[in-house]
N, C-alpha and C positions, 0 to 999 in steps of 0.2 A: 745346730738348730736351724730349721729351715728358714731361708730368707723371707719367703712370702708371709710366714707367720709373724716374724718380727716386723715386717713392713705393715701388717695389719695393726699390730699393737702400736707402732709408732704413729700411724695415721690417726688412731683413736686419741692418743695423747695430744697430738698436735691440734686436732679439731677441738678437743675439750679446752685446751689452753687458749685457742683462738676465741672461742665463745666467751670464756670467762674474762680473759685479759684484754681482749680487743673490743668488748661490747658492753651491753647492759644499759637499759633505760634508767632514768632517775628512780631512786629508792628512798622513800621518806624525804629527809632533808638533804640527801646526798645525790649529786649528779655523778654517777659512777663513770660515765663516759668522759666527763670533764676531768675527773680525777686521773683517769688513765692518760689522757692527753697532757695533763699538767705534770705528771711524773716524767713523761718523755721530754718535756720542755725544760726540765731542771738543768741549769747551767753548771753548777758545781755542788759538790757534796762529799761527805764521808760516810762510811757505813761498814757493815759486816754481814756475812751470809754463810749459812751452813746448808749443804744439800746432801741428802742421804739416799742411797739406793739399797733396797732390801729384796732379796729373792727367796721364795719359799719353794722347796721341792715337792713334787708329787710322789707320795710314798707308794702309790700303786703302779708307778711306771719306772722302769730301769733306764737310767740315762745312758747315752752313748759315752764312750771314753772321752771324746772331745767335750761333750756337754758337762760331764762330771768334773773335768779339769777346770773348765771355765767357772762352774758353780763354786768349786772349792776356793777359787781365787777371789771371785767377785760376788759371793752371796750377800756380803754387806760392804758397801763402798761409801766413803764420805769425802766430800770436798769441803774443807773448813777454811773459809776466807776470813781471816782475822782483821784485815785492814783493806778497805776499799777507798780510794781517793780519786775524785774526778775534779780536775782543775778547770776544765771546760769540756765541751762535748767531743773534742778531738784529742784530749790528753787525760789519761787516767792510769792508775796503777793498782795492783793487787798484791797482797802477801797472804800466803796460806799453805795448805798441805793437802795432798791426795793420800787417803788412807784406804787400805784394802786388807785382806785377811793375813797377808804375810809381812806387812810393814807399812811404812809411812814415807812419803816423798815430799819434802817441803819445796816450795817454789815461789818466785816473784815474777810478776808480769807487768810490763810497762807498755802502754799504747801511746804513740805519738804520731799524729796525722795519719792514722789508720795503719801504721807500721807497728809491729809487735816485737818486743824484746823479752825473752823468757830466760830467767835464771833458775835452773832446776838443780837440786842437789844430785850430784853424780856427773853432771855435764862439765867437761873441762873448760868450756867457754860458754858465754851467753848465746842463746839461739835467737836468730833474727828471722822473722816472717814478714815479708814485705807484701803490701796489698798489691793486687793484680795490676793496678795502674802504674805503681812505682816499678814493679818488676818488668812490665812491658815497655816502660819508657827507656829502658836500656837497650832495646833492640834497634838496630840500624835502620830497619824498614819503616819505622814510624817517623813522621815529620815532627818538627818542634811544636807545631800547632796541635797535632794530635796528642802528643805527650802532655801538653798543658791541659787539654780537655780531660784526659784520663786522670790527671792528678787532681782535678777539681771535682770529679764525679763523686767520690766518696764523701767529700766535705759537704757537697750540696745535698747528698742523700740523707746525711745525718740532720742537716738543718730542716729538711722537708718532712722528716718523720712525724712530728706532731700533726702536721696538716694532713698527711696521708692517713694517720691513725684515726683522726676525727671522723672520717668517712665511715669506718667500721663501728666506732663507738656509738654513732647516731643510729645505726641500722640493725645492730644485733639485738634481738629480743631478750628479755630476761629469762633465766632458767626458772624452773618451777619453784625452787626454794632459794629465796634471797631476802635478807632483812637488813635493817640499818638501825643503829642506836648509838647514843653518845656514851663514851666510856673514858675512864682515866687510865692512861698507860704510861709506862716508863720507857724512854728511848735514850740509850747511852747515859743512863743515870738521871735524866731530866724528866720530871713529871709533866705530862701533857694531857690536855683534854682533846680527844679525837673522836671522829665518827667511825664506828666499826661497821663494816659491811661484811656480812657472812653470806656466802653463796655456795651452792652445791649443784653439780651437773652430773647426770647419770646417763649411761649409754642408751637407755631406752627413750630418752628425749632428744638425742642428738639430731635425728632426721627432722624432727619438728622445728628445732631451732634453726637448722640450715634452711629449711623451707621458708621460715619466717624472715630470715635474713634476705633471701633472694626476693621475697615479696616486697620488703621494705626498700631494697635497692632500686627496684623498678619504680617505686613511688617517689624516690628521691632523685628526680630528674636533674636538678641543678647540682646536687651533691656529686652525682656521677660525672657530670661534665667538669666540675672543679677538680675531682680526683684525677681524671684523665689529663686535665690541663697541667697539674703539678708534674705528672709523669712526662708530659711533653717537654716541659721546661728542663727537666733533668737530663733526658736522653737525646733530644733533637740536636743540641750543639755538637755532640759526637757524630750523629748520623750525617749532619751537614758536612762535617770535616771529612768523613769517609767518602761521601758523594763528591766533594770537591777534589780529593786526591785521586779518586777513580776517574774523574773527568780529565785529569792531566794525562792519563795513560790510555784512555779509551774515549774517543770523541762521541761514541754512541751512548755512553752512560749518562751524559747530560740530558738526554731525552727520556730518562727513566721516569716511569709514571709516578714514582715516589716523590720526585722533586717538588711538585706544586704543594704537597702537604707539608714538606719541610719548611717552606717559605710562607705558609699561611696557617697560623695556629688555629684560628676559628674554623677553617675548613677541615683541618685534621681532627680537631676535637669532635666536630659534628659527625664526621665519617665514622670515627671509632665509637662514639656514643651510640649511633644508630646500629652499628654492627653488634656491639655488646648487648644492647637492649633487645635486639631481635633474638639473639641466642639465649638470653635470660628468659624471655617470654616462652620460647620453645622448651627450655629446661624445666620451667615451672609447669608447663602443660603436660610434660611427660614424667613429672616427678613421681607421682603416685604409682604409675605403671612401672617405673624403674625400680622403685622400692619393692613392689610386688615380685619383680623378676629377680631380685637378689637371691643368691643361693643360700642354702641353710648354713654354710660355713660363715658367710658374712653376717647373717642375721644372728648367729650365736654370740657375736660381740655386742649386740645392741640390747643390753640388759643392765640391771642395777648392780651387777658385779663390777662394772667399769664405772669409775667415779672420779671426779675432781672436786675437791673441797678447798675453800680458801677463806681466810679472814684478812680483810684489808683494813688498815687503820689510817684514815685520811685526815689531814689537818685543814685549817680554814682556807689555806691557799690551794686546796685541791691537789696536794702532794701526798702520795702514799708514804708514810713515815715508817711503817712496820707491816709485815705480812707473814702469815703462816699458811703454807700450802701442802696439800696431800693429794697425790695422784695414785690411784690404786686400780689395778685390773687383774681379773682372774681369767686364766686361759680356759677356753672350752675344753670339756673333759676329753682327755686323750690326745689333745692337739699341741701340747707344750713340750714334747720330747723330754719329759721328766720335770718340767718346770710348771708349778701350779699357779703362782701369783707373783706379782711385782708391785712394790710400793715405793714411791718417790716422795720424800718430804723436803720442805725448804722452810727455813726461818731467816727472815731478812729485816734489817732496820737501817735507817739512814738519818744523819744529822748534819749540822752545819750547811743546811740547804741554801744555795745561792750566796754563800759567804766565801771569802777568800780561802782557797785550798791549794796547797802545793803538792804535786804528785811526787812520789819517790822516784829515784833514778837507779839505773843499773850501770855499773862501770864496764865499758866496752873497750878500754884502752889496750887491753891485752889481746884483742881480736875477738871475732864472733864466728859462730857456725851459721852459714847462710842456708836457709831452708829452700828458698826459691830465687836466689840472686844470680850473680854472674859466675859463681863457682861451679856451675853445672847442676844436674839434677840431684836432688837429695833422695837417697834410698834408705831402706831400713838398715842395711848393713853399714852404710856410711854414718848414719845417726848413732847406731850402737857403738861403732868404732870411736865415736867422739866422747864416749862415757867412760868413767872410771869402772874397771871390771869388778871392783869391790863394792860398788854402789848398789843401793836397793833398786834403782831404776834399771840398771844394766841386768840385774838378775831377773827382774820382772819381764823385760822385753826379750832377752836372749834365752834364758833358761825356762821361764814359766810360759811365755807366750810363743816362743820359738819363731820370732819374726824374721830371723836370718836363715831359717831352714829353706832349702830349695829342692824342688822335684820337677825336672824338665824332661819331657818326652818328645822325641822327634822321629817321625817316620822317614826312613831313608829311601831315596830313589836309586834307580839303577844307573843313572848317567847324570852328567852336568845339566843336560837339557831338562831333565825331569825336575830339577830343583827350582827352576824359574827364579833363581837368584835369592831364594829365601829358605829352601829346605836343604838338608844335608844330602850328600850323595856318596856312593861307594866307589872309591878309586882303587880297584884291584886289591880289595881287602882292607884298605885304610878308609875309615869314615872321615870325610871332610865336612866340616860344619861352618856356617856363616859366623865369622868371628864376632862381629858387633852384636848380633842377636844373643849368642851364648854368653858373652861377657856381660852384657847389660842385664840379662836374666839372672846372672849371678851377682848382680848389684855392684859390679866393678866398673871402672871407667876405661874407655877405649879412645885413642886418638890416632889419627892417620897423618903421617908425615909424607907429604907429596914429594918433597925433595929427595928423601932417602928411600922412599917406597917401603916405609916401615909402619907396622902396627904396634903401638905402645899401649900396654895394658897395666893398670894398677888396681890393686884390691885394697880398699880402705880397712877391711875387717882383719885381714892377717898380714897386711903390709907387702904382699907379693907384688913383684914387678916383672913383666914379660915383655920382650921385644922380639918381633918376628919380621923378617924381611921377605918381600915378595920374590919368589924364585930361588930362595936359599933354603937348603935342608938343615940349616942350623939356626937355633934361637938361643936367647939368653933368658934364664929364669933366675931371678934374684942375683944377677951378675955372673952367673955360671953358664958356660956354653952347654947346650943340650942338642943332641942329634935328633932330627925329626924323621918320622917314617916317610913323609912326603913334604916337599916344599910348600910354603904358603903360596896361593895363587889368586889371581883376580878373575872372577867369572861375572861378566856383565856388570862390572863396577862394584861387585861384592867380594870382599876378601874372605877366602876359605882357608881354614887351617885344620890340621889333624885334631880330632876331638880330644885325644888324651892330653896333649901338651897344654891346651888352653884350660881344660877342665881340672886336671890334676894339679896344674900349676896354681890354680885358684883354690886348692883345698877341697875339690869335689871328687866324687867317685863316678866312674863310668861303667854302665852295665849294658848288656845287649839282650834283646828279646827276639829270638830267631823266628818264631812263628809269625810275628807281626812286622818283622824287619824294623824294629824300633830301638833307637839308642836312648838310654836313660842316664841322666846326669843328676846326681843327688848330693846334697851337702847339709850336714847338721848345723 
């Protein structure tokens, strides 16, 4: 399915969610904006949520084989979270399952200081995903001060979220259909009196809502300055540290025109405010003309076939205790590659709000799988290799989605000079390829041993291990000596090896296309 079409659908969904979830003026006795901000300010809670995705095919269009395969797998998908626990805004846990047409994959997720530990059925060890600040702090290039600033950024961002959100909640206009009424509802078995807010947004009113938002932002002069001020407090400490460290190595950098703004918040806020306001004014001036200039394909999305509907149930403390959401959109005729419509529904409820809650834990004593830590890059093959081959997740990723399949094509030059250190070349009938490029494209790991002048390759998927020595026409594949067509060589700092030994040693097949002088490496 074409990327630009999915991008258009995603854009519609995101704009709709933004309008409904991040805005709305008071309705009846309910300040919807205050309710949104109040929910983000919750310190602790328990809850549950179910999210369902349903795809409807277009009977008049024949899907491509790829589209049909995806549809058969994911025509109905459900994420069922049976347990949500938030101890505080930086510590939370989930238990649930991912369900699709061929099976069910249970999982547990724990967040601690913006690092995530995932226990999923089929994985031999828990999976750890570290936030970018933590991952970067392990690099030798960063100073201790920079590491500390990066560590604090995620925490500060979470704390600032209610303040940032209030700017949007004040300024987004209401959609055409929004009502509020007092109702009695049950949340986790407890009968509650809540305010129900029902809202609907349709594609044909999106542009008007966006224009209204821009108009309101321009009128909210102080709100815009406050919003910029919060962002300043978040990111300027890191920018200051970057400037400071750059100044140690480059005396000219201290005269950078950015420096005065980093040291004077009022000056920076005023400058950014003027810049933003000028561009917003121009955007509003050109808004109607820009809409008129939209192509028919873009306008085809702006109709009542695209909708977002939500029921929010808000308590007296302006916390959303329960919600039901439905996002639906129908693709313009003939534009869905066989897909007619998409519907996403969500049912959510929360209890024990701001009461003592203890998150669940995941045992990592037996080791973990690092997705972005010090163990090197995480690839699809490395991840699949960490799964039980009999598990549902393994079958989904490797068999159904084919995430480990590879198809590499490289045009071959006539000499070493033609390669420029990156492309393969023909050495009297032997195709020599850049070892690191090919190995990493096949999701294997490669290491260079300067002392022995050896290239060491390991494949997590099939366990293969190759060792090649510069200048030697002999290599070892899984401990056995193998004669090479040509020795491994260094060309401008790049290690080149015969294509067959590295590709076939990693379980791939090598093909040749004479007409285009292209070597093809494939692996199922």
